[in-house]
VEXZA-212665 format. One record per atom (N, C-alpha, C, CB): residue in three letters; x, y, z. Coordinates in steps of 0.1 Angstrom, whole numbers, plus 5000, padded with zeros to 4 digits. Glycine has a CB too. Example, Ala and Ser with C-alpha at 12.3 -4.5 7.8 and 13.67 -1.06 7.14 Angstrom:
BEGIN
ala513249435078 ala512349555078 ala513249675078 ala511349555090 ser512849785071 ser513749895071 ser512950005079 ser514149945057 
This chain:
BEGIN
met246038376186 met246838436175 met248238406178 met246638586174 asn248838326169 asn250338296170 asn251038346158 asn250538146172 arg250438436150 arg251138506139 arg250638656140 arg250838446125 tyr251638746142 tyr251338886143 tyr251538956130 tyr252338946154 pro250539006124 pro250639056110 pro251339196109 pro249239066104 arg251439276120 arg252039406119 arg253539396118 arg251639496131 asp254139486109 asp255539476107 asp256139596115 asp255939496092 met256839556126 met257439646135 met258939666133 met257139606150 ile259439616123 ile260939626121 ile261239686107 ile261539486122 gly260539656097 gly260839716084 gly262239686080 gly260639866084 tyr263039796076 tyr264339776072 tyr265339776084 tyr264839886063 gly264839806096 gly265639806108 gly266839906106 gly266239666110 pro268039866112 pro269139966112 pro269839976098 pro270139926122 thr269439896088 thr270239896076 thr269239916064 thr270939756074 pro268740036062 pro267840056051 pro268640056038 pro267140196052 pro268040016027 pro268740006014 pro269040146009 pro267939926004 asp270040156000 asp270340275993 asp269340295982 asp271840275988 pro268540405982 pro267640425972 pro268240465958 pro266640535976 gln269540515959 gln270240545946 gln269340645938 gln270540425938 trp268840745945 trp268040845937 trp268840905925 trp267640965947 pro268140935915 pro268840985903 pro269741105906 pro267841025892 asp270941105899 asp271941215900 asp272441235914 asp271341345895 gly272341125922 gly272941135936 gly272141225945 gly274241185935 ala270841245943 ala270041325951 ala270041285966 ala268541335946 lys270041375975 lys270141345989 lys268741315995 lys270741455997 val267741365988 val266341335993 val265441355981 val265941436004 ala264441265981 ala263341275970 ala262141345977 ala262941135965 val261741465972 val260641535977 val259441515968 val260941685979 gln258441455973 gln257341415964 gln256041485968 gln257141265964 phe255441565959 phe254141635962 phe252941555957 phe254241775956 val251941535966 val250741475962 val249641585963 val250441355971 leu248841595953 leu247641685954 leu246341595953 leu247641785942 asn245641595965 asn244441515965 asn243341585958 asn244041485980 tyr242741525949 tyr241541585942 tyr240341505946 tyr241741585926 glu239541565955 glu238341495961 glu237141575959 glu238641485976 glu237241695953 glu236041785952 glu235041725942 glu236541925948 gly233841695946 gly232841635938 gly232741485940 gly233241655924 gly233641435949 gly233541295953 gly233241265967 gly234841225949 glu233041385975 glu232841375989 glu231441325992 glu233141505996 asn231141296005 asn229841266009 asn228841386006 asn229841236025 cys227741346000 cys226741445996 cys225541375992 cys227341545984 val224341425996 val223141355993 val222941355977 val221941416000 leu223541455970 leu223441455956 leu224141335950 leu224041585950 his225141275957 his225941165953 his225341035957 his227441175957 gly224141035963 gly223540915968 gly223940875982 gly223840805959 asp224640965989 asp225140936003 asp224040976013 asp226441016006 ala224240916025 ala223140936035 ala223241076042 ala223340836046 gly224341146040 gly224341276046 gly225541356040 gly224541276061 ser225841476046 ser226841566041 ser228241526046 ser226541706044 glu229241586039 glu230641556043 glu230941636057 glu231541606032 ala231841576064 ala232241636077 ala233741636079 ala231541566089 phe234541596069 phe235941576070 phe236741676062 phe236241436066 leu237841726068 leu238841806062 leu238241926054 leu239541726052 ser237742016062 ser237242146057 ser237642256067 ser235742146054 asp237342376064 asp237542486073 asp236442516083 asp237842616066 ile235442426083 ile234342436093 ile234742366105 ile233042376087 ala235042436116 ala235542376128 ala234342286134 ala235942476138 gly234742166138 gly233742076145 gly232642036136 gly233242146157 ala232842026123 ala231741996114 ala231241856117 ala232241996099 ala229941836115 ala229341706117 ala228441686104 ala228441696130 pro228241556101 pro227441536089 pro225941566092 pro227441386085 trp225341616081 trp223841646082 trp223141536075 trp223541786075 pro222541446083 pro221841326077 pro220741376068 pro221341236088 gly220741326056 gly219641346047 gly219541486041 gly218341316053 gln220541576044 gln220441716039 gln221741756032 gln220141806051 arg221641846023 arg222741906017 arg223342016027 arg222441966004 his224642016028 his225242116037 his225842226028 his226342056047 trp225142336026 trp225542426016 trp226942486018 trp224542546015 asn227242516031 asn228642576034 asn229742476031 asn228642616048 met229442346035 met230442246032 met230642226017 met230042106039 glu229542216010 glu229642195995 glu230442315989 glu228342185989 ser230242435993 ser230942545987 ser232342545990 ser230242675991 ile232742496002 ile234142496006 ile234842395996 ile234342446020 tyr234242275994 tyr234842185985 tyr234842245970 tyr234042045985 glu233842315967 glu233842375954 glu234942475952 glu232442445951 tyr235342545963 tyr236442635962 tyr237742565957 tyr236742705975 gly237942445962 gly239042365958 gly239142345944 gly239142235966 ala237942305937 ala237942285923 ala238042415915 ala236642205920 arg237342515919 arg237142635911 arg238342725912 arg235942715916 ala239042735924 ala240042835926 ala241342775931 ala239642945936 gly241242685941 gly242442625947 gly243342545937 gly242142545959 phe242642465929 phe243342385920 phe244142465910 phe242342295912 trp243542575905 trp244242645895 trp245442725901 trp243242745888 arg245242775913 arg246442845919 arg247542745921 arg245942895933 leu247242625925 leu248342525927 leu248942485913 leu247742405934 his248042475903 his248442435890 his249442535884 his247242425880 arg249142665886 arg250042765881 arg251442765889 arg249442905883 met251342735902 met252642735909 met253542615905 met252342735924 phe252942495905 phe253742375902 phe254242375888 phe252942255905 thr253442415878 thr253942415865 thr254942525863 thr252742435855 gly254742635870 gly255742745869 gly257142705875 gly255242865876 ala257042625886 ala258242575892 ala258842445885 ala257942545907 asp258142405875 asp258542275868 asp258742155877 asp259942305861 ile257742145886 ile257642035896 ile256441955892 ile257642075911 pro256641825888 pro255441745885 pro254841685898 pro255841625875 val253641675899 val252941615911 val252241495907 val252041725917 thr251841425918 thr250941305917 thr249641355922 thr251441185925 ile248641335914 ile247241355918 ile246641225924 ile246341405906 tyr246141235936 tyr245241125941 tyr243841165937 tyr245441105957 gly243341105927 gly242141145921 gly240941055925 gly242141165906 val239941105932 val238741025934 val238041015921 val237841095945 ala237640895917 ala237140875903 ala235940955900 ala236840725901 thr234940965910 thr233741045907 thr234041195907 thr232741015918 ala235041235914 ala235441375914 ala236141405900 ala236441405925 leu236941325896 leu237541345883 leu236541355872 leu238641235879 ala235541265873 ala234441265862 ala233741395862 ala233541145865 arg233641465873 arg232941595874 arg233841715871 arg232241605888 ser235141685868 ser236041795866 ser236841775853 ser236941815878 pro236241775842 pro237041745829 pro238141845826 pro236041735818 glu237841975829 glu238942075825 glu240142055834 glu238342215826 gln239942025847 gln241042005856 gln241841875852 gln240541985871 val241141775848 val241741655843 val242641685831 val240741545840 glu242141755822 glu242941795810 glu244141875814 glu242041875800 ala244041965823 ala245142035828 ala246241955835 ala244742155837 met245741855842 met246641765849 met247441685838 met245941665858 gln246741635828 gln247441555818 gln248341645809 gln246341495809 asp247941765806 asp248841855798 asp250041885806 asp248041985794 ala250041895819 ala251241925827 ala252141795829 ala250741975841 gly251641685825 gly252441565826 gly252341505840 gly253841585823 trp251341545848 trp251141495861 trp250641345861 trp250241585869 glu251041275871 glu250441145873 glu249041155880 glu251441055882 ile248141075875 ile246841075881 ile246640935887 ile245641105871 ala246840915900 ala246640795907 ala245240785912 ala247640775918 ser244840665916 ser243440645921 ser243340675936 ser242940505918 his242340755939 his242040785953 his240640725956 his241940935955 gly240340615949 gly239140545952 gly237940595944 gly238740555966 leu236840525945 leu235640565937 leu234940685943 leu234640445938 lys234840695956 lys234240805963 lys235140845975 lys232740785967 trp235040965979 trp235841015991 trp234940986004 trp236241165990 val234840856007 val234040806018 val234840706026 val232640756013 glu234340676038 glu234940576046 glu234740436040 glu234340576060 his235840356041 his235840216037 his235740116049 his237040186029 lys235940176061 lys236140086073 lys235039986076 lys236440166085 asp233840026072 asp232639936075 asp232139866063 asp231540016081 met232839876052 met232439806040 met232639656041 met233139866027 pro231739576038 pro232039426037 pro233039406026 pro230739346033 glu233839306027 glu234939286018 glu234539286003 glu235639156021 glu233439216000 glu233039205986 glu232539345981 glu232039105984 glu231939415990 glu231539555985 glu232739645983 glu230639615996 glu233739635991 glu234939715989 glu235639665976 glu235839706001 arg235739535974 arg236339485962 arg235639545949 arg236339335962 ala234339545950 ala233539595939 ala233839745937 ala232139565941 ala233939825948 ala234239965947 ala235539995941 ala234140025961 ile236539905944 ile237939925939 ile237839905923 ile238939825945 ala237139795920 ala237039765905 ala236339875898 ala236239635903 glu235239935904 glu234540035897 glu235340165897 glu233240065904 ala236140185907 ala237040305907 ala238040295895 ala237840315920 val238640175893 val239540155882 val238840175868 val240140015883 arg237640125867 arg236840135855 arg236540275852 arg235540045856 leu236040355861 leu235640485859 leu236840575857 leu234740545870 his237840555864 his239140635862 his239640615848 his240240585873 thr239640495843 thr240140465830 thr239240525819 thr240240315828 glu237940525822 glu237040585812 glu237240745812 glu235540555816 val237440805823 val237540945824 val238940995819 val237340995838 thr240040925822 thr241340975819 thr241940915807 thr242240955831 gly241340805802 gly241940735791 gly243040635794 gly242540825781 glu243440625807 glu244440535812 glu244040475825 glu245840595812 arg244340345828 arg244040295841 arg245040355851 arg244140135841 pro244740365863 pro245640415873 pro246740315876 pro244940455886 arg247940355879 arg249040265883 arg249340275897 arg250240295874 gly248840385904 gly249040395918 gly247640405925 gly249840525921 trp247640375938 trp246440375946 trp246640435960 trp245840235947 tyr245740515964 tyr245640555978 tyr244240585982 tyr246540685981 thr243640515992 thr242340525996 thr242140646006 thr241740396002 gly243040636016 gly242940736027 gly242040696038 gly242540866022 arg240740686035 arg239840646045 arg239540496044 arg238440726043 cys240640416046 cys240640276042 cys240140186053 cys242040236038 ser240040056049 ser239639956059 ser240939866061 ser238439866054 val240739766070 val241939676073 val242139586061 val241639596085 asn241139576052 asn241339496040 asn241839566027 asn240039426037 thr241839696028 thr242039776016 thr243339746008 thr242039926019 val244439746015 val245739726008 val245839586002 val246939736018 arg245339486009 arg245339346003 arg244439345991 arg244839246014 leu243239405992 leu242339395981 leu242839465968 leu240939455985 val243439585971 val244039655959 val245239575953 val244539795964 ala246039515962 ala247139435957 ala246639315949 ala248039385968 glu245539255954 glu244939145946 glu244339185933 glu243939075955 glu243939315932 glu243439355919 glu244539335908 glu243039505920 gly245739355912 gly246839305903 gly247439405893 gly246439195896 gly246839525892 gly247239615882 gly248039735887 gly246139655874 phe248439745899 phe248939865905 phe250439855907 phe248339905918 asp251239955902 asp252639955904 asp253039985919 asp253340055895 tyr252140055926 tyr252340085940 tyr251040115947 tyr253340205941 ile251040095960 ile249940135969 ile250540225980 ile249240005975 ser249740325984 ser250240415994 ser249440426006 ser250340555987 asp248640336009 asp247840336021 asp248540296034 asp246540256020 thr249740346036 thr250540326048 thr251340446051 thr251540206046 tyr251740456064 tyr252440576068 tyr253640536076 tyr251540666077 asp254240416073 asp255140346082 asp256640346078 asp254740206082 asp257040436069 asp258440436065 asp258740556058 asp258840306057 asp260140586056 asp260640696048 asp261040646035 asp261740766055 leu260940516032 leu261340456019 leu260240366014 leu262640386021 pro260240336001 pro259340235996 pro259740096001 pro259240235981 tyr258939996000 tyr259239866004 tyr258339765997 tyr259239836019 trp258739645996 trp257939535990 trp257139456000 trp258839445981 ala255939425997 ala255139336005 ala254539235996 ala253939416013 gln254139126002 gln253639005994 gln252238985998 gln254538885996 phe251338965987 phe249938935989 phe249638835979 phe249039065987 ser249138715984 ser248638605975 ser249838565965 ser247438645967 gly251038565970 gly252138525963 gly252738635953 gly251838405955 arg252138755953 arg252538855944 arg253338965952 arg251338915937 asp254439005947 asp255239115953 asp254539245949 asp256739115948 gln254239325959 gln253539455957 gln254439565963 gln252139455963 leu254739665955 leu255439785960 leu254539875968 leu256139865949 ile255039915980 ile254340005989 ile255140135989 ile254039946003 ile254540245986 ile255240375988 ile254440455999 ile255240455974 pro255040456011 pro254240516022 pro253940666019 pro255040506035 tyr252840706026 tyr252340846025 tyr252540916038 tyr250840846020 thr251941036040 thr252141106052 thr250841176056 thr253141216050 leu250641186069 leu249541266075 leu250041376083 leu248641176083 glu251341396084 glu251841506092 glu252441616083 glu252941456101 ala253241586073 ala253641686063 ala252541696053 ala255041646056 asn251441746058 asn250141736051 asn249241856055 asn249441596054 asp248741926045 asp247942036048 asp246542006055 asp247642116036 met246341876057 met245141836064 met245141886079 met244941686064 arg246441916083 arg246641966097 arg246042106099 arg248141956101 phe245742176088 phe244942296089 phe243542276093 phe245042376076 ala243042156092 ala241642126094 ala241442026106 ala240942066082 thr242541996113 thr242541906125 thr243241966137 thr243141766121 ala242941916148 ala243641966160 ala244441846166 ala242642026171 pro245741866170 pro246441996168 pro246842006154 pro247741996177 gly246942136150 gly247242156136 gly247942286133 gly246042146128 tyr247942326120 tyr248542456116 tyr247542556116 tyr249242436102 ile247942686119 ile247042796119 ile247442886107 ile247042876132 thr248742896105 thr249242996095 thr250042916085 thr250043106101 gly250242976073 gly251042926063 gly252542916067 gly250943006050 glu252943006076 glu254243006081 glu254542886089 glu254543136089 gln253542836097 gln253742716105 gln253942596096 gln252542696114 phe253142596085 phe253342486075 phe254642486069 phe252142486064 phe255142606065 phe256442616059 phe257542576069 phe256742766055 ser257442616081 ser258442586091 ser258542436094 ser258042656105 tyr257342366094 tyr257342216096 tyr257942156084 tyr255942166098 leu257542186072 leu258142126060 leu259642146059 leu257442186047 lys260042276062 lys261542306062 lys262242216072 lys261742456065 asp261742206084 asp262442116094 asp262541976089 asp261742126107 ala261441926084 ala261441786079 ala262441766068 ala260041746074 phe262441866058 phe263341856047 phe264841866052 phe263141966037 asp265141956061 asp266441976066 asp267041846072 asp266542096075 thr266141786080 thr266541656087 thr266841556077 thr265441616097 leu265941536067 leu266141426057 leu267341466048 leu264941416049 tyr267541586045 tyr268641626036 tyr269941596044 tyr268641776033 ala270041626057 ala271241596064 ala271541446065 ala271141656078 glu270441376067 glu270641226067 glu271141176053 glu269341156071 gly270641236043 gly271041196029 gly272541226028 gly270241276019 gln272941346033 gln274441376032 gln275241276040 gln274641516037 ala274641226050 ala275441126059 ala275340986053 ala274841126073 gly274740966042 gly274640836035 gly273440766036 gly275740756041 his272340826041 his271040756042 his269940836036 his270640736057 pro269940846022 pro268940926015 pro267540856018 pro269240926000 ala266540946018 ala265140896020 ala264140976011 ala264740906035 met262940966014 met261841026007 met261041116016 met260940916000 met260641226011 met259741316018 met258441326011 met260341456021 ser257341286016 ser256041296010 ser255341426016 ser255141176012 ile254641496007 ile253941616012 ile252541606006 ile254641746007 gly251541606015 gly250141586011 gly249441716011 gly249441496021 leu248741746000 leu248041865998 leu246541845993 leu248741955987 his245741945996 his244341935992 his243942075986 his243341906004 cys243242065974 cys242942195967 cys242142295976 cys242142155955 arg241242245984 arg240342335991 arg241042386004 arg239042265995 leu242142326008 leu242942366020 leu244142456016 leu243342246028 ile245142396010 ile246342466007 ile246142565996 ile247442376003 gly245042545988 gly244642645978 gly244242775982 gly243642585969 arg243942795995 arg243542926001 arg244843006002 arg242842906015 pro244743135999 pro245943225998 pro246843216010 pro245543365995 gly246343236022 gly247143236034 gly247943106036 gly246343276046 lys247342996034 lys247942866035 lys248942846024 lys246942756036 phe248542886012 phe249342866000 phe250642936001 phe248542925988 ala250743046008 ala251943126009 ala253043036015 ala251743256016 gly252642956025 gly253642876032 gly254242766023 gly253042806044 leu253342706015 leu253842606005 leu254742675995 leu252642535998 gln254342785990 gln255142855980 gln256542885986 gln254442985976 arg256642925998 arg257942956004 arg258842826005 arg257843016018 phe258142716008 phe258942596009 phe259442555995 phe258042476014 ile258642565985 ile259142535971 ile260342625967 ile258042545961 glu260242755971 glu261342845968 glu262542805976 glu260942985971 tyr262342745988 tyr263542705996 tyr264242585990 tyr263042676010 ile263442485986 ile264142365981 ile264742385967 ile263242245981 lys264242485960 lys264842515947 lys266242565948 lys263942625940 gly266642605961 gly268042645963 gly269042535964 gly268042725975 phe268542405963 phe269442285964 phe269442215951 phe268842185975 asp270742175947 asp270842115934 asp270641965935 asp272242135929 asp270841905947 asp270741755948 asp269441715955 asp271941705956 val268341765949 val267041725954 val266241675942 val266341845961 trp265541565943 trp264741505932 trp263341525936 trp265041355930 cys262541585927 cys261141605929 cys260341525918 cys260741755928 pro260141395921 pro259441315911 pro257941295914 pro260041175911 arg257241235904 arg255941185907 arg256041045914 arg255141165894 arg255041005920 arg255140875927 arg255340755918 arg253840845936 ile254840765906 ile255040655896 ile256540655892 ile254140675884 asp257140775892 asp258640775889 asp259440705900 asp259140915888 ile259040725913 ile259640655924 ile259440505923 ile259040705937 ala258240465919 ala257940325918 ala258740255907 ala256440305914 lys258940325896 lys259740265885 lys261140255889 lys259540345872 his261640365895 his263040365900 his263340265910 his263440505905 trp262440245920 trp262640145930 trp262640005925 trp261540165941 ala261739975916 ala261639845910 ala262939815903 ala260439835900 lys263639915897 lys264839885890 lys266039875899 lys265140005881 val266139955909 val267439955918 val267239865930 val267740095922 asn266039845935 asn265839765947 asn264639675944 asn265539855959 pro264739575935 pro263639485932 pro263439395944 pro264039395919 pro262239325944 pro261939235955 pro262939125956 pro260539175954 lys263339085968 lys264238975970 lys263638845975 lys265339025980 ala264038735970 ala263538605975 ala264338575988 ala263738495964 gly263638505996 gly264338466009 gly263338396018 gly265038586016 leu263838336028 leu263038266038 leu262238366046 leu263838176047 lys261038346048 lys260138426057 lys259638336068 lys259038496049 pro260338316079 pro259938226090 pro258538236094 pro260838236101 ser258038356095 ser256638376101 ser255538326091 ser256438526103 gln255938296079 gln254938256069 gln255138106065 gln255038336056 met256038036072 met256337896069 met255437806076 met257837866072 ser255237686070 ser254637576078 ser255537526088 ser254237456068 gln254937446098 gln255837396109 gln256937306104 gln254937326119 ser256537216095 ser257537126090 ser258637196082 ser256937026080 asp258337296074 asp259437366067 asp260237456077 asp258737466057 phe259537506087 phe260237586097 phe261337506105 phe259237656107 val260837386109 val261737306117 val262837246108 val260937186123 ala262537216096 ala263537166086 ala264637276084 ala262937126073 ala264237396083 ala265137506081 ala265937546093 ala264437626075 phe265337546105 phe265937596117 phe266137506128 phe265137716122 gly265837376126 gly266037276136 gly267437256141 gly265437146132 gly268337286132 gly269737266136 gly270437386141 gly270537216124 ile269737496143 ile270337616148 ile270837596162 ile269337736148 tyr270037526170 tyr270437486183 tyr270937336181 tyr269337496194 glu272137306184 glu272837186180 glu272037056184 glu274237176187 his271636986173 his270936856175 his269736876185 his271836756181 ser269036986184 ser267937016193 ser266737076186 ser268337106205 his266036996178 his264937046170 his263837096178 his264436936161 trp263737056190 trp262637096199 trp262637246201 trp262637016212 val263737306201 val263837456203 val263137526191 val265337506203 ala263337476179 ala262637536167 ala261137506168 ala263237476154 glu260737386172 glu259337346173 glu258637446183 glu259237206178 arg259237476194 arg258637556204 arg258637706199 arg259237546217 ala259637746193 ala259737886187 ala258637906177 ala261137916181 phe258337806169 phe257337816159 phe255937846165 phe257237686151 asp255737796177 asp254437816184 asp254237956190 asp254137716194 leu255338036190 leu255238176196 leu254538266186 leu256638226199 glu254238386190 glu253638486182 glu254638546172 glu252938596191 leu254838476161 leu255838526152 leu255238626142 leu256438406144 gly256038726138 gly255538816128 gly256738856119 gly254938946135 pro256538966111 pro257639006102 pro258939036108 pro257139126094 ala258839086121 ala260139116128 ala260938986130 ala259839176141 his260238866130 his261038746132 his261538686119 his260138646139 asp261338756108 asp261838706095 asp263238756093 asp260938756084 arg263838826103 arg265238876103 arg266038806114 arg265239036105 pro267338796112 pro268138716122 pro267938756136 pro269538736118 ala267838886140 ala267738916154 ala266338876159 ala267939066156 gly265338886151 gly264038856156 gly263838706158 gly262938896146 leu264338626148 leu264138476150 leu265038426161 leu264438406137 ala266238486162 ala267138446173 ala266538476187 ala268438526172 asn265738586188 asn265038616200 asn263938506203 asn264438756200 ala263238476193 ala262138376194 ala262738236199 ala261338356181 met263838196193 met264438066196 met265038076210 met265438026186 ala265638196213 ala266138206227 ala265038196238 ala266938336228 arg263938256234 arg262838246244 arg262438106246 arg261538326239 ala262338026235 ala262037886237 ala263037816245 ala261837816223 phe264337846243 phe265437786250 phe265437826265 phe266737816244 arg265137956268 arg265238006281 arg264037956290 arg265238156281 ser262937926283 ser261737886291 ser261737736293 ser260537926284 ala262737666287 ala262837516289 ala263337486303 ala263737456278 ser263137356307 ser263637306320 ser265137306320 ser263037166323 asp265737296332 asp267137286333 asp267737166326 asp267537276348 asp266937046327 asp267436926321 asp267436946305 asp266536806325 glu266337016300 glu266337036286 glu267437126281 glu264937096282 arg267737226288 arg268837316284 arg270137246286 arg268837446293 leu270337156296 leu271537076297 leu271736986286 leu271437006311 ser270636936281 ser270736846269 ser271236916257 ser269336776266 val270937046255 val271437126244 val272937146246 val270737266243 leu273337176258 leu274737196261 leu275537066257 leu275037236275 arg275036956262 arg275736826259 arg275736786245 arg275036716268 ala274736846237 ala274736806223 ala275836876215 ala273436856217 his276536976221 his277637046214 his278836966215 his277837186221 pro279636966205 pro280936896204 pro282036966212 pro281336866190 asp283036886216 asp284236946221 asp284937036211 asp285236836227 leu285637136215 leu286437216206 leu287637136202 leu286737356212 ala287837126188 ala289037046183 ala289136916189 ala290337126185 gly287936846191 gly287936716198 gly287936596188 gly286836706207 lys287536486193 lys287536366185 lys286536366173 lys287236246194 leu285436426175 leu284436436165 leu284936526153 leu283136496169 ala285636626157 ala286236716146 ala287336636139 ala286936836152 ala288136556146 ala289236486139 ala288636376130 ala290136416150 ala287436326134 ala286836216126 ala285836276116 ala286036126135 lys285836416115 lys285036486105 lys283536446107 lys285436446091 arg283136436119 arg281736406122 arg280936516129 arg281636286132 leu281436636127 leu280736756132 leu279636796122 leu281736876134 thr278636866127 thr277636926118 thr278337026109 thr276536986126 glu277737056098 glu278337146088 glu278537286095 glu277437166076 ala277537326103 ala277737456110 ala278937456120 ala276437496118 ser279037346128 ser280137336137 ser281537336130 ser279937216146 thr281537256119 thr282737246112 thr283237386107 thr282537156100 ser282337456101 ser282637596096 ser283037686107 ser281437656089 glu282337676118 glu282637766130 glu284037736135 glu281637746141 gln284337616138 gln285637586143 gln286737616133 gln285737436147 ala286537596121 ala287537636111 ala287737786110 ala287137586097 ser286737866113 ser286838006112 ser287838066123 ser285438076115 ala288037986134 ala288938026144 ala290237956143 ala288338006158 gly290437876132 gly291737806130 gly291837676139 gly292837896133 leu290737626144 leu290737506152 leu290937376144 leu289537496161 asp290837396131 asp291037276122 asp292537266118 asp290137286110 ala293337356123 ala294737356119 ala295637386131 ala295037466108 leu295537296141 leu296237316153 leu297637246152 leu295437256165 thr298537296160 thr299837226161 thr299637106171 thr301037316166 asp300537016171 asp300436906180 asp300336956195 asp301636806179 asp301137056198 asp301037106212 asp299737166215 asp302137206215 glu299137246205 glu297837306207 glu296737206209 glu297537406196 arg296837096200 arg295836996201 arg295836926214 arg295936896189 ala297036896219 ala297236836232 ala296636916243 ala298636806235 arg296837056243 arg296337146253 arg294837146252 arg296937286251 phe294237156240 phe292737156239 phe292137026245 phe292337166225 thr292836906242 thr292336786247 thr292336776262 thr293136666241 glu293436826268 glu293636836282 glu292536916289 glu294936886286 leu292237036283 leu291237126288 leu289837076286 leu291337266282 asn289637016275 asn288236956272 asn287936846283 asn288236886258 asn288836756285 asn288636646295 asn288436706309 asn289836556295 ala289236796313 ala289136856326 ala287836926328 ala290336946329 tyr287437006318 tyr286237086319 tyr284936996319 tyr286137186306 thr284936896311 thr283736806310 thr283736726323 thr283836706298 asp284836676328 asp284836606341 asp284236686352 asp286236556344 lys284636816352 lys284236906363 lys282736946362 lys285037026364 his282236976350 his280937046348 his279936956342 his281137166340 gly280236846336 gly279236756330 gly278736796317 gly278136746340 phe279336886310 phe279036926296 phe280236996290 phe277737026296 pro280336996277 pro281537046271 pro281637206272 pro281537006256 phe282837246270 phe283137396270 phe282537446257 phe284637426271 ile281737556259 ile281037616247 ile281337756247 ile279437596248 ile281737806235 ile282037946232 ile281737976218 ile283537976236 ala281238096215 ala280938136201 ala282238166194 ala279938256201 val282738066188 val284138076183 val284238186172 val284637946177 arg283138216165 arg283238316155 arg283538456161 arg281938326147 asp283338476174 asp283638596180 asp285138606185 asp282738626192 his285938496182 his287238486188 his288238436178 his287238396200 asp289538446182 asp290538366175 asp291138256184 asp291738466171 lys292038186179 lys292538066187 lys293038106201 lys293637996179 ala293838216201 ala294438256214 ala293338296224 ala295438376212 ser292338376220 ser291338426229 ser290438306234 ser290538536223 ile290238206225 ile289538086229 ile290238016240 ile289237996217 leu291537996238 leu292337926249 leu292338006262 leu293737906244 ala292438136261 ala292438216273 ala291138206280 ala292738366269 ala290038206273 ala288638196279 ala288538056285 ala287538216269 phe289037956278 phe288937816283 phe289637806297 phe289637716273 glu290837856297 glu291637846310 glu291137926321 glu293137886307 arg290438046318 arg289838126328 arg288538056333 arg289538266323 arg287638016324 arg286337966328 arg286337826335 arg285437966316 ile287437746332 ile287437616338 ile287437616353 ile288637536333 asn287737726359 asn287837736374 asn286537786380 asn288937836378 asn285537826371 asn284237866377 asn283437746382 asn283437936365 asp282537786391 asp281637676396 asp280637636385 asp280837726409 thr280037526386 thr279137466375 thr277937556373 thr278737326379 gln277337606383 gln276137696381 gln276537816372 gln275537736394 thr277637876375 thr278137996368 thr278437956353 thr279338056374 glu279037836352 glu279437796338 glu278237756330 glu280337676339 met277237696336 met275937666329 met275337786324 met275037576338 ala275237896332 ala274638016327 ala275438076316 ala274638116339 glu276738076317 glu277638126306 glu277538046294 glu279038136311 ala277437916295 ala277337826284 ala276037846276 ala277437676288 cys274937866284 cys273637896278 cys273738026270 cys272537906288 lys274338126275 lys274538256268 lys275338236255 lys275238356277 gln276338146256 gln277138126244 gln276338046233 gln278438046248 val275537956238 val274637876229 val273737976221 val273837776236 glu273138076228 glu272338176222 glu273138256212 glu271638266233 arg274338286216 arg275138366207 arg275538286194 arg276438416214 ile275838166196 ile276038076184 ile274838076175 ile276437936189 ala273638056181 ala272438056173 ala272238186165 ala271238026182 arg272538296172 arg272338426165 arg273338436153 arg272638546175 leu274538396155 leu275538406144 leu275138306133 leu276938376149 arg274638186136 arg274138096126 arg273038156118 arg273737966132 leu272138226124 leu270938276117 leu271438386107 leu269938336127 asn272538456111 asn273038556101 asn273338486088 asn274238616107 glu273738356088 glu274138286076 glu272938236069 glu275138176080 val271938196076 val270738136070 val269738236065 val270038046081 leu269538346073 leu268538446068 leu269338566062 leu267638496080 leu269638546050 leu270438646043 leu269638766039 leu271138596030 
C-alpha cells in the first residue's frame, strides 16, 4: 500500500470560519434516532433478536427467538419516549433531525406525521437497524437504494441526509455514489463539516458523535444518571462556546434515542441542558439539513491539487521543480505512503524531505550544486528558474547597488571554492542585510557543517515553495 486512505489532518491548525447565522458562537444540533420497529427481530425476518443499545445489561441476541423484554424496551421508545421528547423540543422551539430507519418509520405513521408537523428533518438511518459490516458491496448498495425508496414512500420526500451508524467500510462511498444526499454523517472525525470527493463528486460530510450521545447510558463506560449526561453536555458546550468567542466557532452534535433518553430519569438531564443553552443569545440550534445548506453557501468545495490522488506523471510535472532541477526527489516521494495529509504543504514537504534525506551523499550534493548563486551570473542573465527569480527578488537581490553586487560575487566565489557547492539560504525568511550576515558567518564553517546546513535550507526552500503551489 503506497496510498493511505485515512485523513489524519483535516483542516489542521486553520479551520474555516463557519459564519454561523447571526454570529452564533456554536451550532448545537440535536439528532433523535428513530429505530423502534427497525431493529433485529425474527418478526422482521432477522436471524435473532436485537442486542444493542437497550437497558438490558450484557444483552445477547437470541437466535431464532423473539426477545420479549428487548422488544418491549424498543416499544417504549415509540409509545412513550418519542412523545415526551416531541413535547419538549416543540415546546422549546428547537427543531431536530430525525435519523429514521425506513422500516421503523413505516411502522410508526403517527410519529412520522408529528415529525413533519413540527418541521423536523427526517434523514435516512438506513433500511433496517442492523449491522452493515459483513454485507457484500452489492447487497449494501441495494439496501441503500431500498431505504431511499421506502423512506420516500412513507414520508412523501426522499431523504437528503444519511447516517447508517452500524456501517461498513464501504458505506460512505456507496451512499455518496447514490448521488442524492446533501450530506452524510457516518463519521466522527471533526467539529465542523467538510467536503470529500467520491467518483469525482464533492460530497458534504457532517460528522456525528458517539460521546455526546445517550447511547452511553447503555454502554460501559457510560452515564448512570441524567445529571451525568447534563454535566457532560454542559462541559462540551462551554468548551465550544469559549472557542467560538475566541474566533473558532464549531458545531456540537448531540445524539439521542427515544427508548433511552425518553426515560424520565435520563430525560431530566437533557431537559436541564436545553434550559441551560436557552440562556445564551448567540447559539444556533439548526437541523442538519440547515447546516448542510449553510455550509454549501459559505464554504463550498474548493478545487485544488491533491497530490495523493495524482498520477506519477502529473505529480512529477507539478512538483519536480520544488527541489531545484532535481525531479528525482518528486519521483521518490511519489512512491511513499501518501494520503490526505500530504495534500497540504506541510505534508508534501515532509514526504519530499524524506526522499531527499534518504538519498546518498552524492545525490544530495547534486541538489545543492543545482542551486544558483545568490545574485550571481545566472540572475544577471535572467536564467534562473521562475521560483528562484521570485525568491531572490523577494529579498531585494535583484536590486543591488554596485558595491553590494561586488560583495556578493566575492562571497559566492570564496564559498564555492571552499565547499564545492553554492551558498544556500531560504531567502524568503530574510532580508538583504541578514542574508549577507549569514553569508559572512557561515563561510568560515567546515564543509561537513555547511553541507548539513545547506540541506536544511534546501528543505526550507521546498517548504516555502509548496506554500505557493498548494494553495
